[in-house]
C-alpha positions as CSV (number, residue, x, y, z in Angstrom):
1,M,-123.3,51.5,5.6
2,S,-121.5,52.9,8.6
3,I,-120.7,56.3,10.0
4,R,-118.3,57.5,12.7
5,V,-119.2,59.8,15.5
6,K,-116.1,61.3,17.1
7,K,-115.6,59.7,20.5
8,V,-116.0,62.2,23.3
9,G,-114.5,61.3,26.6
10,V,-112.6,62.9,29.5
11,E,-110.4,64.9,27.2
12,D,-113.3,66.6,25.4
13,A,-115.2,67.7,28.5
14,A,-113.5,71.1,28.2
15,L,-115.9,71.8,25.4
16,F,-118.8,71.9,27.7
17,T,-117.5,73.3,31.1
18,C,-115.2,75.9,32.4
19,Q,-111.9,74.4,33.1
20,P,-109.0,74.9,35.6
21,P,-105.4,75.4,34.5
22,G,-104.3,72.2,33.1
23,Y,-107.7,71.1,32.0
24,G,-108.7,73.4,29.1
25,G,-107.2,74.9,26.0
26,D,-103.9,73.4,24.9
27,D,-103.8,71.3,28.1
28,V,-107.0,69.3,27.6
29,G,-106.4,65.8,28.8
30,M,-103.4,66.7,30.9
31,Y,-105.1,65.4,34.1
32,T,-107.0,62.1,34.3
33,T,-109.6,63.1,36.9
34,P,-112.4,65.7,36.7
35,F,-111.1,67.4,39.9
36,Y,-107.6,68.7,40.7
37,T,-106.1,66.0,43.0
38,Y,-103.7,67.0,45.8
39,K,-101.1,64.5,44.4
40,Q,-101.2,66.3,41.0
41,Y,-100.9,69.6,42.7
42,M,-97.8,68.5,44.6
43,I,-96.2,67.2,41.5
44,D,-97.0,70.5,39.7
45,R,-95.5,72.5,42.6
46,Y,-92.7,70.4,44.1
47,G,-91.9,68.0,41.2
48,E,-93.1,65.0,43.1
49,P,-95.6,64.2,46.0
50,L,-94.8,65.2,49.5
51,F,-95.6,62.5,52.1
52,R,-97.2,63.7,55.2
53,V,-95.5,63.1,58.6
54,P,-98.1,63.6,61.4
55,I,-96.5,65.2,64.5
56,D,-98.2,65.5,67.9
57,A,-96.3,68.1,69.8
58,G,-98.8,68.3,72.7
59,A,-101.0,71.1,71.4
60,G,-103.9,72.3,73.5
61,C,-107.5,72.9,72.8
62,P,-109.3,76.2,73.5
63,H,-112.2,74.4,75.1
64,R,-109.9,72.6,77.5
65,A,-107.9,75.8,78.1
66,R,-111.1,77.4,79.4
67,G,-111.4,74.6,81.9
68,S,-114.0,72.5,80.0
69,N,-113.6,68.9,79.3
70,Q,-116.1,69.1,76.5
71,G,-114.7,70.0,73.1
72,C,-116.4,70.0,69.8
73,T,-119.1,67.4,69.9
74,F,-117.5,65.4,67.1
75,C,-113.9,65.5,68.3
76,P,-112.5,62.4,70.1
77,E,-110.7,62.7,73.4
78,D,-107.3,62.4,71.8
79,G,-108.0,65.4,69.5
80,A,-107.8,63.3,66.3
81,R,-104.2,62.2,67.0
82,A,-102.7,60.2,64.1
83,V,-102.8,56.5,64.8
84,Q,-99.3,55.9,63.5
85,S,-97.8,58.2,66.0
86,A,-99.9,57.2,69.0
87,D,-97.1,55.1,70.7
88,A,-94.1,57.3,69.9
89,P,-92.7,59.0,73.0
90,D,-91.6,62.3,71.4
91,F,-91.7,64.2,68.1
92,R,-88.3,62.9,67.0
93,E,-89.4,59.3,67.2
94,Q,-92.7,60.2,65.5
95,I,-90.7,61.7,62.6
96,R,-88.3,58.7,62.4
97,L,-91.1,56.1,62.4
98,A,-93.2,57.9,59.8
99,T,-90.4,58.7,57.4
100,T,-89.0,55.2,57.7
101,F,-92.4,53.7,56.9
102,A,-93.0,56.0,54.0
103,R,-89.6,55.3,52.5
104,R,-90.0,51.5,52.7
105,R,-93.6,51.3,51.5
106,Y,-93.9,54.2,49.0
107,R,-90.3,54.9,48.2
108,A,-90.9,58.4,49.5
109,R,-88.2,61.0,49.1
110,L,-89.8,64.3,50.2
111,F,-92.0,65.1,53.2
112,M,-94.4,67.6,54.7
113,A,-94.6,67.9,58.5
114,Y,-98.3,67.9,59.6
115,F,-99.3,69.2,63.0
116,Q,-102.7,67.7,63.4
117,A,-103.8,66.7,66.9
118,Y,-106.0,69.1,68.9
119,T,-105.3,72.8,67.9
120,P,-101.6,73.0,66.8
121,S,-102.0,76.8,66.2
122,M,-102.0,77.1,70.1
123,L,-98.4,75.7,70.4
124,A,-95.7,78.1,71.5
125,F,-93.4,79.2,68.8
126,A,-90.4,77.8,70.8
127,T,-91.9,74.3,70.3
128,Y,-92.2,74.8,66.5
129,R,-88.6,76.1,66.5
130,R,-87.3,72.9,68.1
131,I,-89.2,70.8,65.6
132,L,-88.0,72.9,62.7
133,D,-84.4,72.5,63.7
134,E,-85.0,68.7,63.6
135,L,-86.7,68.9,60.2
136,R,-83.9,71.1,58.8
137,S,-81.3,68.5,59.9
138,L,-83.1,65.9,57.8
139,G,-83.1,67.9,54.7
140,T,-86.1,66.2,53.1
141,F,-89.0,68.4,54.4
142,R,-90.3,70.9,51.9
143,A,-93.3,72.2,53.8
144,L,-95.2,72.1,57.0
145,S,-98.9,72.2,57.6
146,I,-100.5,73.5,60.8
147,G,-104.1,72.6,61.9
148,A,-105.8,75.7,63.0
149,R,-109.0,77.0,64.3
150,P,-110.3,80.4,63.1
151,D,-110.3,81.7,66.6
152,C,-106.8,80.5,67.6
153,L,-104.4,82.5,65.5
154,S,-102.2,84.7,67.6
155,D,-100.3,87.7,66.1
156,A,-97.1,86.3,67.6
157,L,-97.5,82.9,65.9
158,L,-98.3,84.5,62.5
159,T,-95.4,86.9,62.7
160,C,-92.9,84.1,63.6
161,M,-94.3,81.7,61.0
162,R,-94.0,84.4,58.3
163,E,-90.2,84.2,59.0
164,V,-90.3,80.4,58.7
165,N,-92.2,80.7,55.5
166,R,-89.1,82.1,53.9
167,E,-87.2,78.9,54.3
168,I,-89.9,76.2,54.3
169,E,-93.4,76.6,52.9
170,V,-96.1,77.0,55.5
171,W,-99.7,75.9,55.2
172,F,-102.5,76.5,57.6
173,E,-105.4,74.0,57.5
174,L,-108.3,76.0,58.8
175,G,-111.2,74.1,60.5
176,I,-114.2,76.0,59.0
177,Q,-116.5,72.9,59.0
178,T,-119.6,74.9,57.9
179,A,-120.8,78.5,57.1
180,H,-123.8,78.1,59.3
181,D,-123.6,79.6,62.8
182,A,-126.5,77.6,64.1
183,T,-124.7,74.4,63.3
184,L,-121.4,75.7,64.7
185,R,-123.3,76.4,68.0
186,R,-124.9,73.0,67.9
187,V,-121.6,71.1,67.6
188,N,-120.0,73.4,70.3
189,R,-117.4,74.7,67.8
190,G,-116.8,77.9,69.7
191,H,-116.4,80.3,66.7
192,T,-118.6,81.8,64.0
193,W,-118.5,81.9,60.2
194,A,-117.4,85.6,60.5
195,D,-114.4,84.3,62.4
196,S,-113.6,81.8,59.6
197,E,-113.8,84.6,56.9
198,A,-111.6,86.9,58.9
199,A,-109.0,84.1,59.6
200,A,-108.8,83.1,55.9
201,H,-108.1,86.7,54.8
202,R,-105.7,87.3,57.7
203,L,-103.6,84.1,56.8
204,H,-103.7,85.0,53.1
205,D,-102.5,88.5,53.9
206,H,-99.5,87.1,55.8
207,G,-98.5,85.1,52.7
208,F,-99.5,81.6,53.9
209,H,-101.2,78.8,51.9
210,V,-104.6,78.1,53.4
211,A,-106.6,74.9,53.2
212,A,-110.3,74.8,54.3
213,H,-111.7,71.8,56.2
214,L,-115.4,71.2,55.6
215,I,-117.7,68.6,57.1
216,L,-120.7,67.5,55.1
217,G,-123.5,65.8,57.1
218,L,-123.4,67.8,60.3
219,P,-126.7,67.4,62.3
220,G,-129.5,69.5,61.0
221,E,-127.9,70.4,57.7
222,D,-129.2,69.5,54.3
223,E,-128.2,69.8,50.6
224,T,-129.1,73.5,50.4
225,M,-126.9,74.3,53.4
226,F,-124.0,72.3,52.0
227,Q,-124.2,74.3,48.8
228,E,-124.4,77.6,50.7
229,T,-121.3,76.7,52.6
230,A,-119.5,75.8,49.3
231,R,-120.4,79.1,47.8
232,C,-119.3,81.0,50.8
233,V,-116.0,79.2,51.0
234,A,-115.4,79.5,47.3
235,R,-115.2,83.3,47.8
236,L,-112.3,83.0,50.3
237,P,-108.6,83.6,49.4
238,I,-107.6,80.0,50.1
239,T,-105.4,77.5,48.3
240,G,-107.0,74.0,48.8
241,I,-109.8,72.1,50.4
242,K,-110.4,69.1,52.5
243,I,-113.9,67.6,52.5
244,H,-114.9,65.2,55.3
245,N,-118.0,63.2,55.8
246,L,-119.4,63.3,59.4
247,H,-118.2,60.3,61.5
248,V,-119.7,59.6,64.9
249,I,-116.8,58.4,67.0
250,R,-117.2,56.4,70.2
251,G,-116.7,58.4,73.3
252,T,-117.6,61.8,71.8
253,A,-120.5,64.0,72.9
254,L,-121.9,63.4,69.4
255,A,-121.9,59.7,70.0
256,G,-123.9,60.1,73.1
257,E,-126.4,62.3,71.2
258,Y,-126.6,59.8,68.4
259,M,-127.2,56.9,70.7
260,R,-130.0,58.7,72.6
261,A,-131.7,59.9,69.4
262,P,-130.1,58.8,66.1
263,F,-130.0,61.5,63.5
264,P,-129.6,60.9,59.7
265,L,-126.1,60.1,58.5
266,L,-125.0,60.1,54.9
267,D,-124.5,56.9,53.0
268,H,-121.7,56.7,50.5
269,Y,-123.9,57.2,47.5
270,T,-125.7,60.3,48.9
271,Y,-122.4,61.8,50.2
272,A,-120.9,61.3,46.8
273,E,-123.7,63.4,45.2
274,H,-123.1,66.2,47.7
275,V,-119.3,66.1,47.2
276,M,-119.7,66.3,43.4
277,A,-122.1,69.3,43.8
278,L,-119.6,71.0,46.1
279,L,-116.6,70.3,43.7
280,R,-118.5,72.0,40.9
281,V,-118.8,75.2,43.0
282,I,-115.2,75.6,44.3
283,P,-112.5,77.1,42.1
284,A,-111.0,74.7,39.6
285,D,-107.4,75.5,40.7
286,W,-107.9,74.4,44.3
287,P,-106.3,71.1,45.0
288,V,-108.7,68.6,46.6
289,M,-106.7,67.3,49.5
290,R,-109.3,64.9,50.8
291,L,-112.8,63.7,49.8
292,Q,-113.7,61.7,52.9
293,T,-112.4,61.0,56.4
294,D,-111.5,57.7,58.0
295,T,-111.7,56.4,61.6
296,P,-110.3,53.2,63.0
297,E,-113.0,50.5,62.9
298,D,-113.0,49.9,66.7
299,R,-113.7,53.6,67.3
300,L,-116.3,54.3,64.6
301,L,-119.9,54.1,65.7
302,A,-121.5,55.2,62.4
303,P,-121.8,55.4,59.5
304,R,-120.1,52.2,58.3
305,W,-119.6,52.3,54.5
306,P,-119.0,49.2,52.4
307,V,-116.4,51.0,50.2
308,S,-112.8,51.9,50.8
309,K,-111.4,55.5,50.5
310,G,-109.7,54.6,47.1
311,A,-112.9,53.0,45.8
312,F,-114.9,56.1,46.8
313,Q,-112.6,58.5,45.1
314,A,-112.6,56.4,42.0
315,Y,-116.4,56.4,42.1
316,V,-116.6,60.2,42.4
317,A,-114.2,60.6,39.5
318,Q,-116.1,58.1,37.3
319,Q,-119.4,59.7,38.0
320,M,-118.2,63.2,37.2
321,D,-116.7,61.9,34.0
322,F,-119.8,60.2,32.9
323,R,-121.9,63.3,33.7
324,E,-119.4,65.6,32.0
325,W,-118.9,67.6,35.2
326,R,-115.7,69.3,36.2
327,Q,-114.5,71.0,39.3
328,G,-115.3,74.6,39.1
329,D,-117.8,74.4,36.3
330,C,-120.3,76.2,38.6
331,G,-123.2,74.1,37.4
332,R,-123.2,75.9,34.1
333,R,-124.2,73.9,31.0
334,P,-124.1,74.6,27.3
335,R,-127.1,76.4,25.8
336,A,-127.0,74.0,22.9
337,I,-125.3,70.6,22.3
338,P,-122.0,71.3,20.5
339,P,-121.6,69.7,17.1
340,V,-120.1,66.2,16.8
341,D,-117.8,65.4,14.0
342,V,-119.4,62.8,11.7
343,A,-117.3,61.0,9.1
344,P,-119.1,58.6,6.8
345,E,-116.0,56.6,6.0
346,D,-115.4,55.3,9.5
347,A,-117.1,52.5,11.4
348,E,-117.0,53.3,15.1
349,T,-120.7,54.1,14.9
350,C,-122.8,51.6,13.0
351,A,-126.0,52.4,11.1
352,A,-128.6,49.6,10.6
353,K,-131.1,48.8,7.9
354,D,-134.0,49.9,10.2
355,G,-132.7,53.5,10.1
356,S,-131.2,53.4,13.6
357,F,-127.6,53.5,14.7
358,T,-125.5,52.3,17.6
359,F,-122.2,53.2,19.3
360,W,-119.3,51.2,20.6
361,S,-118.6,51.6,24.3
362,D,-114.9,52.0,25.1
363,T,-115.8,51.6,28.8
364,F,-117.6,48.2,28.4
365,K,-115.9,47.1,25.2
366,E,-119.3,46.2,23.6
367,H,-121.8,47.8,21.2
368,Y,-124.9,49.2,22.7
369,H,-127.1,47.2,20.4
370,A,-127.4,43.9,18.5
371,P,-126.7,43.8,14.7
372,I,-130.4,43.7,13.8
373,G,-130.6,47.4,14.6
374,A,-131.3,49.4,17.7
375,L,-134.9,50.3,16.7
376,S,-135.8,46.7,15.7
377,E,-134.3,45.4,18.9
378,A,-136.2,48.0,21.0
379,R,-139.5,46.9,19.4
380,G,-138.9,43.2,19.3
381,K,-137.3,42.7,22.7
382,Y,-139.0,45.4,24.7
383,V,-142.0,47.3,23.4
384,D,-143.9,44.5,21.7
385,P,-143.5,41.8,24.3
386,S,-144.4,44.3,27.0
387,C,-147.8,44.8,25.4
388,L,-147.3,48.5,25.8
389,A,-149.9,49.4,23.1
390,Q,-152.6,47.4,24.8
391,S,-151.7,48.9,28.2
392,L,-151.9,52.4,26.7
393,G,-155.3,51.7,25.4
394,R,-156.5,51.0,28.9
395,G,-155.0,53.8,30.8
396,A,-151.8,55.8,31.6
397,V,-148.6,53.8,31.8
398,R,-145.5,54.4,33.9
399,L,-142.4,53.0,32.3
400,L,-139.0,52.7,33.9
401,D,-136.2,52.5,31.4
402,I,-133.0,51.3,33.1
403,C,-129.9,52.1,31.0
404,F,-131.4,54.6,28.7
405,G,-128.2,54.7,26.5
406,L,-128.9,56.2,23.1
407,G,-132.6,56.3,23.9
408,W,-133.9,53.8,21.4
409,N,-136.0,51.8,23.8
410,A,-137.7,55.0,25.1
411,I,-138.1,56.3,21.5
412,A,-139.8,53.1,20.4
413,A,-142.1,53.3,23.4
414,A,-142.9,57.0,22.7
415,E,-143.5,56.3,19.0
416,T,-146.0,53.6,20.0
417,A,-147.9,56.1,22.3
418,L,-147.8,58.9,19.7
419,T,-149.2,56.7,16.9
420,L,-152.1,55.2,18.8
421,A,-155.4,56.8,18.1
422,D,-156.8,56.2,21.6
423,A,-153.6,56.2,23.7
424,H,-153.4,57.4,27.3
425,P,-150.4,59.3,28.7
426,L,-147.0,57.5,28.8
427,H,-144.7,58.6,31.6
428,I,-141.1,57.4,31.2
429,T,-138.5,57.5,34.0
430,A,-135.0,56.9,32.6
431,L,-131.9,55.9,34.5
432,E,-128.5,56.5,32.8
433,M,-125.0,57.1,33.9
434,D,-123.4,58.5,30.8
435,R,-124.5,61.9,29.6
436,C,-122.0,61.8,26.9
437,V,-123.7,59.0,25.0
438,V,-127.0,61.0,25.1
439,R,-125.3,64.0,23.7
440,R,-123.6,62.0,20.9
441,A,-126.9,60.3,20.1
442,A,-128.7,63.6,19.7
443,A,-125.9,65.0,17.4
444,A,-126.1,61.8,15.2
445,M,-129.8,61.7,15.1
446,T,-130.2,63.9,12.0
447,R,-128.5,61.2,9.9
448,T,-131.3,58.8,10.6
449,L,-135.1,58.7,10.7
450,P,-135.3,61.9,8.7
451,H,-139.0,62.3,9.1
452,Q,-138.8,62.2,12.9
453,A,-135.2,63.1,13.5
454,M,-135.7,66.6,14.8
455,R,-138.4,65.5,17.2
456,W,-136.1,62.9,18.8
457,R,-133.0,65.1,18.6
458,A,-134.9,67.7,20.4
459,G,-136.0,65.2,23.0
460,L,-132.5,63.9,23.6
461,E,-131.1,67.5,23.8
462,A,-133.8,68.4,26.4
463,L,-132.9,65.3,28.5
464,Y,-129.2,66.1,28.2
465,A,-129.6,69.7,29.3
466,D,-132.8,69.8,31.4
467,N,-133.3,66.2,32.5
468,Q,-136.9,66.2,31.1
469,W,-138.9,66.3,27.9
470,R,-142.5,66.4,27.0
471,H,-144.3,65.9,23.7
472,D,-148.1,65.5,23.4
473,L,-149.0,62.5,25.7
474,V,-145.4,61.5,26.3
475,D,-143.1,62.8,29.0
476,M,-139.7,61.6,30.0
477,R,-137.6,62.4,33.1
478,M,-133.9,61.5,33.3
479,H,-132.0,60.5,36.5
480,W,-128.3,60.6,36.0
481,G,-125.9,58.3,37.9
482,D,-125.4,54.7,39.0
483,A,-128.7,52.9,38.6
484,R,-128.1,51.0,41.8
485,F,-128.2,54.4,43.7
486,R,-130.9,56.1,41.6
487,I,-133.4,53.3,41.9
488,Q,-133.3,53.5,45.7
489,G,-134.8,57.0,45.4
490,L,-137.8,55.8,43.3
491,P,-141.1,55.1,45.1
492,D,-142.6,51.7,45.8
493,N,-145.2,50.1,43.6
494,T,-145.0,52.7,40.8
495,Y,-144.1,51.2,37.4
496,D,-146.2,49.2,35.1
497,I,-143.4,48.3,32.8
498,V,-139.6,48.1,33.3
499,F,-137.1,47.9,30.5
500,L,-133.7,46.5,31.7
501,D,-131.0,47.0,29.1
502,P,-127.4,47.0,30.6
503,F,-124.3,45.7,28.9
504,S,-123.6,42.0,29.2
505,T,-123.3,40.1,32.5
506,Q,-119.5,39.8,32.2
507,R,-119.1,43.5,31.5
508,N,-121.8,45.0,33.7
509,S,-122.7,42.4,36.3
510,Q,-123.7,45.2,38.8
511,L,-127.1,45.5,37.2
512,W,-127.7,41.7,36.9
513,T,-127.7,40.8,40.6
514,V,-130.4,39.4,42.9
515,D,-130.0,42.6,45.0
516,F,-130.7,45.0,42.1
517,F,-133.6,42.8,41.0
518,A,-135.1,43.2,44.5
519,Q,-135.1,47.0,44.0
520,I,-136.8,46.6,40.6
521,Y,-139.4,44.3,42.3
522,R,-140.0,47.0,44.9
523,V,-140.7,49.8,42.5
524,M,-143.0,47.8,40.2
525,K,-146.8,47.6,40.5
526,H,-148.3,44.2,41.4
527,D,-149.3,43.6,37.8
528,G,-146.1,45.1,36.4
529,V,-143.7,43.3,34.0
530,L,-140.0,43.5,33.3
531,L,-138.4,43.0,29.9
532,T,-134.8,42.3,29.1
533,Y,-132.8,41.0,26.1
534,C,-130.8,38.8,28.5
535,A,-131.5,35.1,28.8
536,A,-128.5,34.1,30.8
537,I,-129.1,31.3,33.4
538,P,-127.8,33.2,36.4
539,V,-129.9,36.2,35.5
540,R,-133.1,34.2,35.2
541,S,-132.2,32.4,38.4
542,G,-131.6,35.8,40.2
543,L,-135.0,37.0,39.0
544,L,-136.7,34.0,40.5
545,R,-134.9,34.4,43.8
546,S,-136.0,38.0,43.9
547,G,-139.6,36.9,43.8
548,F,-140.4,37.2,40.1
549,A,-142.2,34.8,37.9
550,V,-140.0,34.3,34.8
551,G,-140.7,33.5,31.2
552,E,-139.1,33.7,27.7
553,T,-140.0,36.1,25.0
554,E,-139.9,35.4,21.2
555,P,-136.4,35.7,19.6
556,A,-135.6,39.0,17.9
557,G,-132.4,39.0,15.9
558,R,-131.0,35.8,17.4
559,Q,-132.0,32.2,18.0
560,R,-132.8,32.6,21.7
561,G,-135.5,34.8,23.1
562,G,-135.3,37.4,25.8
563,T,-136.7,37.3,29.3
564,I,-140.0,38.6,30.7
565,A,-140.6,38.7,34.5
566,A,-143.7,39.5,36.4
567,K,-144.2,40.6,39.9
568,D,-147.5,38.7,40.1
569,A,-146.4,35.0,40.6
570,Q,-149.8,33.9,39.2
571,R,-149.4,35.7,35.9
572,A,-149.2,33.4,32.9
573,L,-145.9,33.8,31.0
574,P,-144.4,32.0,28.1
575,P,-142.6,29.1,29.9
576,L,-138.9,28.5,30.2
577,S,-137.5,25.3,28.7
578,A,-137.0,22.2,30.8
579,D,-133.2,22.5,30.2
580,D,-133.1,26.0,31.5
581,L,-135.1,25.0,34.6
582,H,-132.7,22.2,35.2
583,L,-129.6,24.4,34.9
584,M,-131.1,27.0,37.1
585,N,-132.2,24.7,39.9
586,E,-129.7,21.8,39.8
587,T,-126.4,23.1,38.6
588,S,-123.8,25.7,39.6
589,R,-124.8,27.7,36.5
590,G,-127.9,28.7,38.4
591,I,-125.8,30.6,41.0
592,P,-126.9,34.2,40.6
593,Y,-124.8,37.4,40.9
594,R,-124.8,39.0,44.3
595,D,-124.2,42.6,45.4
596,P,-125.7,42.9,48.9
597,D,-124.6,46.5,49.5
598,L,-125.3,47.6,45.9
599,C,-121.8,49.0,45.5
600,R,-119.5,46.1,44.4
601,T,-117.4,46.5,41.3
602,N,-117.9,44.2,38.3
603,S,-114.8,42.2,39.1
604,E,-115.8,41.8,42.7
605,I,-119.2,40.4,41.7
606,L,-117.8,38.1,39.1
607,R,-115.1,36.9,41.6
608,D,-117.7,36.3,44.3
609,R,-119.8,34.2,41.9
610,Q,-116.8,32.2,40.8
611,E,-115.9,31.4,44.4
612,A,-119.5,30.2,44.9
613,I,-119.3,28.0,41.9
614,L,-116.0,26.4,43.1
615,A,-117.6,25.8,46.5
616,W,-120.7,24.2,44.8
617,N,-118.4,22.0,42.8
618,R,-116.4,20.9,45.8
619,R,-119.6,19.9,47.6
620,D,-120.8,18.1,44.5
621,Q,-117.6,16.1,44.2
622,A,-117.7,15.3,48.0
623,E,-121.1,13.8,47.6
């Protein structure tokens, strides 16, 4: 018997969130990212992307104009001048070099002039006119963008630029940074939030496009303050947004402050969480012009992230997709899980003899469970070999369920606790990246386990909507996101039992590395045990290298058993075979998966291990 549950992916997210133009209604699926990218905006507006040409026309700075050598504490001495124009003697050469490069590398055809360094809104209009004459002669510039401070917008400039706006589109990129005046004073910004509000309205009233620059991670600010800034900015009449993470650049006042007394800086995972929260607050039709900043390596003091700009943007898009979040959804969620179309004649979702069912993952190209059935697998590979029932008879148990998926491992554990006469409380912490699969599982639950279906459907619905669920002695709490990030926020020495249930090593190697195992080891109690279905040699080798004692559990649904690992090296475990020990210790098959910064992609991890295997084999042949 098999049933089909309609696949719900990026295109279906409009069912659950408020959508921007192009995302909802008849246009569902038009865009491939959960936020409105600047590239897509330009295609919508101009027919193709405009490539930015940074121009340094010798703009001043209001701090320096007042005779001070000290600008904003985060600003470098060159006023954030573009690297690619640093050696060009004048604006004509800057334009020539930039357009030639873009044409050769990107086959660019249309351009936007970008006045970036220092405070371009302080330039005399005569300077802009000379540059505009040059741009007009080239015939390929469709817009110009002017970096501006809220306190540096003269009436003369705006009046003149309004005339320019009739022949070429004018943008002002307004350096708001934060809505908190205390922070603005701390970084020596020189203006207030009220100035930013007034400037945005003034520019809008003159008919200009306005983009807001925000910095997340300024000293003294936290998540609550980031969200307050987002809500304040979302009410302004602006067109787009640039979001920057705070960089401490060598030679700045902020660098001196940081070296004297280091203050917290955002790592890439934490910053991504703040960015996603901000994107959900801002209007859905604002193009997101930037998600993070970049600084030349030789000038960057901190933070140093192990991910590229492209990889970071891909991560944010992926995480928002998995969590069914969209730009502008305002944090709202459905009051009830919408129905999922179930068709008994189709086989995408498979029902098993044990009354459970599983799904196929388009992302990982695997089923979530083995053919024996999800419930049987949960009991045979996780609950029973963990001795959960015996542990509950002795006291409360804390269980960490990594890769919650459809929830069967947690359900089997909860059933054990609820059916024991003398059970103590069971506290389950679940890590899962994909909210969609939990919603789908809840919707399909009524077709199975009829005597318990409503209990488990209600549990899954509560986890989907509220991130927590409680029933009698059992409580569950869900943490959405990449398990490598979420586990870092869990406390040391907390969990009695860990269920580790990712997809296979070739599809989901990120959760089979020595470095991830070290995090599991950290959060487990001294007498805790880890259970997993996987018996792969590099996985067992990685567990050993992380400090675990490793053994083999009884087979369940296949010839080979799973793996049990204990934090206590003296704990007696069912032994591994001599063949496995030989392969682990004396052959290249025992080379484990590595992810030292806990942020590599699956292909990067697999490629790194393959290179290690080749190096091993070369040494072996040389000997």
